[in-house]
Backbone bond lengths (Angstrom), bond angles and torsions (degrees), N, CA, C in turn:
res aa  C-N    CA-C-N  psi(-1)  N-CA   C-N-CA  omega(-1)  CA-C   N-CA-C  phi
1 M - - - 1.404 - - 1.454 114.20 -
2 R 1.427 118.30 -42.11 1.379 125.46 171.11 1.450 114.08 -58.23
3 S 1.420 116.84 -44.23 1.383 121.68 -174.24 1.730 108.31 -68.25
4 A 1.314 113.38 -29.13 1.508 118.75 179.31 1.468 110.50 -67.01
5 K 1.420 117.28 -44.41 1.318 129.00 -175.49 1.604 106.71 -69.90
6 T 1.330 115.20 -39.00 1.516 116.31 179.00 1.552 107.90 -66.09
7 K 1.321 115.65 -42.21 1.509 116.81 177.94 1.578 110.12 -59.90
8 K 1.148 114.73 -49.95 1.647 118.56 177.90 1.462 107.90 -51.88
9 F 1.349 117.48 -49.27 1.510 117.42 179.17 1.458 115.37 -60.46
10 V 1.427 115.16 -43.91 1.413 118.59 -175.35 1.658 109.63 -65.86
11 F 1.326 115.94 -46.79 1.404 119.30 -179.47 1.557 115.42 -69.64
12 G 1.393 113.71 -26.92 1.408 119.11 173.84 1.525 109.27 -69.81
13 L 1.341 119.03 -38.88 1.398 124.11 175.75 1.533 108.21 -61.42
14 A 1.358 112.38 -46.96 1.558 117.62 -172.48 1.518 107.54 -61.50
15 F 1.439 116.59 -40.42 1.568 120.25 178.82 1.532 105.72 -59.13
16 L 1.354 118.65 -44.00 1.457 122.15 -171.67 1.555 104.39 -63.03
17 L 1.267 119.50 -56.40 1.489 125.47 -177.85 1.541 112.37 -58.32
18 L 1.284 115.66 -49.53 1.510 120.89 -179.29 1.616 110.11 -60.08
19 G 1.400 113.01 -44.48 1.445 117.92 -179.41 1.540 110.42 -62.65
20 F 1.293 113.99 -41.17 1.584 124.13 178.73 1.485 108.01 -57.65
21 Q 1.434 116.45 -45.80 1.480 114.91 -167.33 1.564 105.29 -85.11
22 V 1.254 124.23 -26.33 1.465 129.52 173.82 1.576 109.24 -61.45
23 S 1.294 112.81 -51.01 1.415 117.34 -179.85 1.498 112.79 -66.29
24 L 1.362 116.83 -46.70 1.438 120.83 177.10 1.459 116.00 -55.36
25 L 1.325 115.81 -47.91 1.481 120.00 -177.37 1.538 113.63 -69.38
26 F 1.309 113.51 -39.41 1.476 115.33 177.16 1.423 112.26 -55.58
27 S 1.357 117.60 -53.22 1.388 121.20 -176.90 1.488 111.07 -68.80
28 T 1.329 119.20 -43.37 1.465 120.30 -178.23 1.495 112.55 -60.33
29 A 1.292 116.57 -43.62 1.481 121.95 -178.55 1.474 112.10 -62.06
30 F 1.335 117.50 -47.14 1.399 119.97 175.89 1.548 117.80 -61.95
31 L 1.299 111.70 -47.04 1.498 121.61 -176.45 1.578 108.69 -65.02
32 A 1.406 109.75 -40.93 1.617 108.04 176.62 1.400 114.19 -67.66
33 N 1.357 120.84 -32.91 1.430 126.46 -179.39 1.610 111.48 -68.33
34 W 1.355 112.12 -46.69 1.458 114.80 -174.51 1.460 120.97 -98.36
35 M 1.420 115.38 -24.25 1.474 118.47 -178.88 1.586 110.15 -105.85
36 V 1.271 116.32 -34.03 1.543 121.97 -178.98 1.465 110.86 -77.90
37 L 1.429 112.43 -64.85 1.488 116.57 -173.01 1.554 114.60 -74.66
38 R 1.425 113.36 -34.29 1.443 114.86 170.60 1.516 114.73 51.87
39 G 1.348 112.04 45.69 1.506 120.39 179.26 1.529 114.25 83.57
40 A 1.345 121.64 -8.91 1.463 121.25 173.11 1.552 108.90 -81.82
41 D 1.463 111.45 162.97 1.368 120.24 176.81 1.595 112.94 -80.58
42 A 1.257 114.36 -28.63 1.398 124.04 -177.20 1.594 113.08 -154.50
43 I 1.324 115.82 139.85 1.366 122.91 172.21 1.459 114.46 -136.69
44 S 1.281 118.11 133.68 1.497 117.89 -179.46 1.647 107.02 -113.74
45 E 1.355 110.05 144.64 1.430 119.58 176.26 1.574 109.91 -122.25
46 M 1.268 118.56 131.22 1.431 121.38 175.46 1.404 115.08 -130.29
47 L 1.292 119.52 137.12 1.480 129.54 178.92 1.522 109.43 -79.20
48 V 1.284 120.18 118.78 1.539 118.61 -178.16 1.536 100.65 -122.70
49 K 1.390 113.54 132.58 1.413 119.34 -171.32 1.501 116.49 -92.85
50 N 1.307 121.64 -12.85 1.360 124.90 179.42 1.573 111.93 -155.40
51 R 1.433 114.94 168.21 1.460 117.94 -173.98 1.601 106.90 -71.30
52 A 1.295 121.07 -35.02 1.450 118.82 -176.68 1.590 112.16 -60.81
53 D 1.352 115.45 -45.54 1.410 123.18 173.48 1.565 115.43 -60.15
54 Y 1.297 112.79 -37.66 1.550 120.83 171.95 1.575 110.85 -58.26
55 E 1.366 113.95 -50.19 1.476 112.34 -177.64 1.479 110.40 -69.01
56 R 1.280 125.80 -32.87 1.410 124.76 178.06 1.612 110.42 -66.29
57 L 1.364 112.71 -40.03 1.425 115.06 -176.13 1.702 105.49 -72.22
58 V 1.305 116.40 -38.41 1.409 115.39 -177.82 1.578 110.73 -59.67
59 A 1.377 111.60 -41.14 1.508 117.49 -178.88 1.499 112.12 -62.07
60 A 1.422 115.05 -37.54 1.480 120.74 176.97 1.553 110.23 -65.12
61 L 1.292 113.46 -49.30 1.462 117.45 -178.93 1.541 118.06 -63.84
62 M 1.278 112.33 -30.57 1.484 114.78 176.75 1.495 113.78 -78.92
63 E 1.333 108.70 -33.50 1.583 113.32 172.11 1.433 115.57 -58.72
64 H 1.307 117.20 -35.50 1.433 125.49 178.91 1.558 120.18 -95.38
65 G 1.343 111.22 4.31 1.524 116.20 173.22 1.519 112.95 80.66
66 Y 1.294 121.14 22.28 1.564 122.32 174.41 1.454 110.76 -88.73
67 R 1.302 117.37 135.15 1.448 119.69 172.68 1.591 108.87 -92.49
68 F 1.313 112.66 151.44 1.479 117.75 -178.73 1.468 110.21 -152.98
69 E 1.408 115.01 164.47 1.430 118.09 174.93 1.498 112.10 -91.64
70 P 1.354 116.64 113.27 1.400 120.56 -173.09 1.496 113.80 -71.61
71 W 1.339 118.16 152.58 1.443 121.62 177.53 1.453 110.86 -77.15
72 P 1.307 115.21 154.53 1.553 121.59 169.28 1.503 108.36 -62.59
73 P 1.288 120.01 154.41 1.510 121.72 -177.69 1.566 114.66 -59.85
74 D 1.388 116.80 -22.78 1.561 117.12 -175.05 1.605 108.81 -101.67
75 Q 1.358 119.68 5.98 1.415 119.73 174.49 1.520 111.09 -76.93
76 A 1.277 118.04 134.85 1.428 120.39 179.03 1.523 115.54 -116.27
77 A 1.312 119.03 -9.00 1.484 124.42 175.22 1.552 109.41 -167.97
78 G 1.335 115.86 161.49 1.351 123.94 -177.82 1.505 113.86 138.81
79 Y 1.427 117.51 -161.25 1.410 117.95 -174.66 1.576 112.25 -96.79
80 V 1.293 113.08 145.05 1.409 117.11 175.49 1.601 107.63 -111.52
81 V 1.300 116.94 124.00 1.540 124.53 -179.82 1.498 104.14 -93.73
82 I 1.405 107.24 128.16 1.445 118.58 -176.93 1.553 107.47 -126.10
83 Y 1.359 113.80 132.46 1.449 120.93 -172.06 1.527 105.90 -90.53
84 G 1.338 114.83 106.80 1.412 120.73 -176.59 1.552 112.13 125.37
85 D 1.350 115.25 169.00 1.453 121.24 -179.44 1.493 108.31 -93.78
86 V 1.372 118.44 110.42 1.537 127.78 -175.14 1.482 109.80 -80.19
87 R 1.366 121.11 -3.88 1.440 115.49 -176.59 1.472 119.44 -52.74
88 P 1.357 118.73 -32.85 1.473 124.75 173.02 1.512 110.84 -54.40
89 L 1.345 117.19 -29.91 1.439 122.24 -174.95 1.527 109.46 -99.64
90 A 1.343 119.28 6.65 1.544 117.13 -172.64 1.473 117.92 -52.47
91 P 1.360 122.88 -44.30 1.400 122.68 178.55 1.627 111.45 -62.80
92 L 1.279 116.33 -36.75 1.499 119.87 -178.63 1.466 107.23 -75.64
93 I 1.259 121.03 -37.94 1.514 124.98 -179.90 1.557 108.08 -66.56
94 A 1.235 114.60 -40.53 1.473 121.85 -179.53 1.609 110.72 -62.50
95 E 1.371 110.34 -38.01 1.438 114.96 -179.09 1.568 112.00 -76.94
96 V 1.312 120.48 -39.73 1.508 123.02 -171.47 1.554 107.68 -86.08
97 A 1.323 119.79 -28.87 1.434 117.80 -171.82 1.563 113.95 -126.42
98 G 1.349 113.26 -42.20 1.414 121.76 172.97 1.509 116.27 78.27
99 G 1.312 114.67 8.41 1.543 115.80 -178.69 1.477 110.34 -90.18
100 R 1.358 117.92 167.58 1.471 126.91 178.67 1.600 103.87 -76.36
101 V 1.378 114.77 152.73 1.408 122.58 -176.61 1.489 106.99 -129.91
102 S 1.350 114.05 128.49 1.473 120.64 170.97 1.466 111.34 -102.06
103 V 1.334 119.65 127.42 1.473 119.67 177.53 1.522 111.81 -112.87
104 F 1.268 115.07 118.78 1.464 118.90 175.27 1.535 111.31 -99.05
105 T 1.322 122.42 127.48 1.421 127.98 -173.14 1.465 110.15 -137.99
106 R 1.288 115.40 149.97 1.519 123.98 172.62 1.448 106.39 -84.19
107 G 1.294 125.08 -26.79 1.460 122.88 -175.98 1.487 111.31 -69.34
108 F 1.387 117.20 155.94 1.469 121.68 -170.67 1.541 107.15 -81.68
109 E 1.197 118.89 112.93 1.453 124.20 174.34 1.544 109.18 -132.71
110 P 1.284 123.74 106.97 1.450 128.31 -174.44 1.468 114.53 -70.85
111 S 1.301 122.13 52.62 1.470 128.15 178.49 1.434 110.75 -69.41
112 L 1.328 122.07 158.78 1.411 123.71 177.54 1.444 114.55 -68.35
113 Q 1.384 114.07 -33.81 1.520 117.45 179.07 1.590 108.74 -68.61
114 S 1.247 116.02 -30.89 1.523 116.65 177.46 1.490 114.23 -62.10
115 F 1.306 119.34 -35.00 1.490 127.86 178.87 1.479 112.30 -86.90
116 I 1.289 115.00 -34.76 1.576 115.57 -177.86 1.588 99.96 -142.05
117 P 1.450 114.61 91.72 1.399 122.37 -173.49 1.550 113.08 -63.33
118 I 1.311 112.86 -28.63 1.460 114.85 -173.13 1.491 112.76 -83.73
119 V 1.344 118.28 -4.99 1.419 123.30 -177.50 1.555 109.76 -62.13
120 P 1.351 117.92 132.29 1.505 118.57 -179.62 1.571 105.46 -73.84
121 W 1.356 111.43 145.85 1.324 119.57 176.21 1.516 115.81 -125.62
122 G 1.338 120.31 139.22 1.422 120.37 -170.01 1.540 113.58 -104.04
123 G 1.308 118.02 -15.45 1.497 124.32 -174.66 1.546 105.20 -73.11
124 P 1.398 108.69 176.24 1.484 112.61 174.68 1.492 118.39 -81.63
125 I 1.306 117.87 -11.09 1.478 125.54 -178.44 1.463 114.19 -131.90
126 A 1.283 118.41 125.74 1.460 125.81 170.71 1.466 112.27 -109.99
127 V 1.318 119.01 134.38 1.484 123.76 -174.53 1.614 106.31 -113.60
128 F 1.352 114.95 125.68 1.390 120.90 176.70 1.517 107.13 -117.00
129 S 1.352 115.43 109.28 1.479 116.92 -174.66 1.538 103.73 -101.98
130 T 1.318 120.99 122.56 1.508 120.02 178.61 1.452 114.60 -68.62
131 S 1.370 118.08 -28.66 1.400 118.42 -179.75 1.599 109.41 -74.27
132 A 1.337 114.50 -37.38 1.413 118.16 172.96 1.526 114.40 -66.47
133 M 1.378 114.50 -36.30 1.406 116.85 175.89 1.654 113.84 -64.02
134 L 1.242 113.20 -35.51 1.540 119.13 176.92 1.559 110.41 -64.22
135 L 1.432 109.00 -43.60 1.545 112.75 178.68 1.553 106.57 -66.24
136 G 1.281 120.47 -41.50 1.471 121.02 176.65 1.418 112.83 -55.33
137 A 1.372 115.34 -46.30 1.403 122.07 -177.64 1.650 108.51 -57.24
138 L 1.315 114.39 -46.46 1.453 119.65 179.42 1.468 112.06 -61.82
139 L 1.313 118.84 -38.84 1.530 125.08 -176.40 1.644 108.03 -69.02
140 W 1.416 112.89 -45.71 1.375 119.87 178.45 1.549 110.06 -62.94
141 A 1.367 113.25 -36.73 1.493 115.74 -177.10 1.535 105.41 -68.50
142 A 1.350 118.73 -47.18 1.423 121.42 179.15 1.495 114.94 -57.11
143 A 1.305 114.34 -33.54 1.530 119.57 175.56 1.519 109.09 -67.50
144 L 1.250 120.11 -40.12 1.373 125.99 -177.18 1.604 108.30 -65.84
145 V 1.276 116.15 -48.57 1.427 121.09 -179.61 1.629 110.51 -59.64
146 A 1.395 113.01 -44.71 1.459 118.40 179.63 1.446 110.69 -65.35
147 T 1.384 116.45 -39.17 1.505 116.33 179.30 1.575 111.62 -64.00
148 A 1.378 113.02 -42.27 1.421 118.65 179.74 1.493 115.23 -63.59
149 W 1.404 116.66 -34.27 1.419 121.27 176.20 1.505 111.42 -69.56
150 Y 1.360 117.09 -40.26 1.508 117.51 176.39 1.441 115.54 -65.30
151 V 1.458 113.95 -41.03 1.479 115.80 179.06 1.506 109.30 -66.31
152 A 1.245 119.61 -39.40 1.454 120.87 -176.95 1.578 109.81 -71.34
153 S 1.304 117.64 -40.57 1.377 121.07 174.97 1.527 114.93 -59.95
154 R 1.227 118.31 -40.90 1.456 126.46 177.12 1.527 115.77 -85.95
155 R 1.331 117.03 -3.68 1.513 128.24 -172.90 1.551 106.93 43.46
156 L 1.173 115.14 52.97 1.470 123.07 171.75 1.535 116.64 -71.74
157 L 1.316 111.21 -41.82 1.455 121.64 -175.95 1.563 110.71 -135.24
158 S 1.217 116.63 140.74 1.533 109.38 176.99 1.494 113.15 -77.80
159 L 1.293 121.33 159.32 1.513 124.95 176.78 1.527 114.11 -51.70
160 L 1.262 118.50 -40.76 1.407 122.91 -179.26 1.551 111.05 -64.69
161 A 1.264 112.85 -53.84 1.539 119.66 -178.62 1.604 107.40 -58.72
162 S 1.297 118.06 -44.62 1.498 121.57 178.68 1.481 109.82 -62.55
163 L 1.366 122.17 -41.83 1.431 123.57 179.34 1.578 108.37 -64.02
164 V 1.163 115.68 -41.37 1.560 118.44 -177.82 1.506 109.29 -62.06
165 I 1.278 113.07 -47.50 1.502 117.30 -177.42 1.562 111.83 -65.25
166 V 1.407 117.88 -40.94 1.457 122.51 -172.31 1.576 107.43 -77.48
167 L 1.331 111.25 -20.33 1.591 115.63 -178.56 1.612 109.06 -78.58
168 V 1.278 117.09 -22.21 1.401 118.00 -175.45 1.542 113.15 -55.99
169 P 1.288 120.77 -54.65 1.416 121.42 175.25 1.479 117.25 -59.42
170 S 1.349 117.26 -24.22 1.464 121.59 177.02 1.458 121.34 -75.41
171 L 1.423 111.84 -17.36 1.504 119.48 -171.32 1.571 111.83 -59.15
172 P 1.369 118.81 -39.78 1.378 113.22 -175.68 1.624 110.28 -66.64
173 Y 1.350 111.92 -31.94 1.496 113.60 179.38 1.484 112.96 -73.51
174 V 1.387 118.99 -27.73 1.394 123.53 177.52 1.515 105.44 -66.37
175 A 1.333 113.48 -54.03 1.448 116.36 172.73 1.531 119.50 -46.92
176 E 1.340 112.63 -44.22 1.505 116.40 -179.00 1.478 109.43 -66.16
177 V 1.363 119.46 -44.20 1.515 123.95 177.18 1.524 107.35 -55.69
178 G 1.276 121.37 -44.38 1.429 124.70 -178.74 1.495 108.99 -60.92
179 F 1.348 117.08 -44.19 1.477 121.62 -174.94 1.618 104.12 -66.92
180 L 1.263 117.04 -48.07 1.458 121.41 -170.99 1.595 106.94 -62.45
181 L 1.387 114.71 -41.72 1.509 114.81 -174.63 1.537 110.28 -69.39
182 R 1.335 119.57 -15.71 1.414 116.35 177.47 1.555 112.93 -79.26
183 F 1.304 113.32 -8.45 1.519 119.74 176.13 1.516 111.84 -122.97
184 P 1.257 124.37 153.83 1.347 128.06 -179.60 1.513 111.69 -68.05
185 S 1.370 118.15 85.12 1.464 122.94 -172.14 1.529 105.62 -107.46
186 P 1.363 114.35 143.24 1.468 114.69 177.25 1.435 115.42 -67.41
187 T 1.289 125.24 161.43 1.413 131.23 -172.48 1.552 109.12 -62.76
188 W 1.396 111.12 -41.89 1.526 115.79 -173.30 1.602 107.05 -71.10
189 V 1.210 118.13 -20.51 1.449 120.00 174.17 1.570 115.71 -76.61
190 V 1.287 110.35 -40.29 1.538 117.44 179.11 1.575 113.04 -74.69
191 L 1.316 112.68 -39.78 1.500 120.19 -173.56 1.473 116.41 -50.97
192 P 1.436 117.74 -46.83 1.448 115.91 -178.91 1.543 113.84 -62.39
193 Y 1.352 114.80 -38.11 1.529 116.73 -175.60 1.585 104.11 -76.33
194 A 1.363 119.70 -36.47 1.500 118.91 178.12 1.464 107.67 -63.58
195 S 1.198 123.87 -47.96 1.457 121.75 179.51 1.497 117.25 -58.09
196 S 1.304 112.34 -32.89 1.498 121.09 -179.12 1.531 107.26 -73.09
197 A 1.351 115.10 -37.22 1.398 116.59 179.37 1.517 116.73 -74.34
198 I 1.281 114.22 -29.81 1.475 116.94 -172.55 1.575 111.92 -98.64
199 A 1.310 117.14 -27.07 1.579 118.99 -174.48 1.538 107.89 -60.16
200 P 1.372 125.23 -59.32 1.392 116.34 -172.55 1.564 118.23 -55.52
201 P 1.321 118.89 -45.24 1.527 115.15 179.87 1.568 107.92 -68.65
202 A 1.327 118.18 -33.70 1.562 116.45 176.18 1.478 113.33 -64.54
203 L 1.351 119.11 -40.29 1.462 123.29 176.51 1.485 107.59 -60.19
204 L 1.356 117.38 -51.65 1.480 118.70 -174.50 1.481 111.48 -59.70
205 L 1.383 121.42 -37.44 1.433 127.04 179.12 1.504 109.46 -66.09
206 L 1.426 114.17 -38.95 1.528 112.65 178.09 1.545 111.11 -66.69
207 G 1.347 119.30 -37.66 1.490 118.87 -179.90 1.598 109.17 -65.80
208 F 1.273 116.73 -39.64 1.512 118.75 178.93 1.534 109.03 -68.14
209 A 1.345 119.66 -38.03 1.483 125.37 176.00 1.528 109.85 -61.11
210 I 1.373 118.22 -43.02 1.428 121.94 178.00 1.572 114.98 -60.64
211 A 1.332 109.14 -41.06 1.430 117.88 -178.12 1.537 108.67 -67.19
212 K 1.362 119.44 -43.19 1.401 122.20 -179.59 1.436 112.64 -69.43
213 A 1.387 119.72 -34.50 1.459 122.36 173.20 1.590 111.98 -62.53
214 R 1.270 114.40 -38.40 1.495 117.97 -176.62 1.527 109.17 -72.81
215 R 1.284 120.26 -27.52 1.446 125.00 176.12 1.497 115.70 -74.87
216 A 1.315 113.14 -26.15 1.568 122.97 -174.42 1.550 106.60 -74.15
């Protein structure tokens, strides 16, 4: 009896984590492609803590031919958006400004942040590859389908209980879709949140359907 309860708890937790990862990666990959990169191959963002560091960073970027979005005159701290991959300038940037850098790129780079975006990173540069994010989303999706198939095949959890668990990480995206639909929002804005809301329960149902088909 205790073993059965333990299995239910483990697979319930697995559904929760897999649903969270699928929702997060679907929305993050779409938003990074459409809202951060905005047609560019790479964009860098750097947190700058004061105006003096900003001036030094601007001088270094201009010297090496990087375009960037300038701050308004009254801004004292915040992010600087740089058009391009600034990793070749990493030592110089660390010297003149010292802030952490996030690099968003369309190129495939299997960084840890691309597969688990929420993971904390302690280094000076984090790389978010949208193509790696899409691959990660597919891998997490496959893991969710396989887990659902196994749970259904062994009758470890009911379909209703599994749906309730996997829907929990989707609720913020469901709420966001509802908010966006109340206002005239472009399809490309609604789609990332809609896919993040729909994907986990749809994948769970697919896994249960496969298990049922194999028993028939």
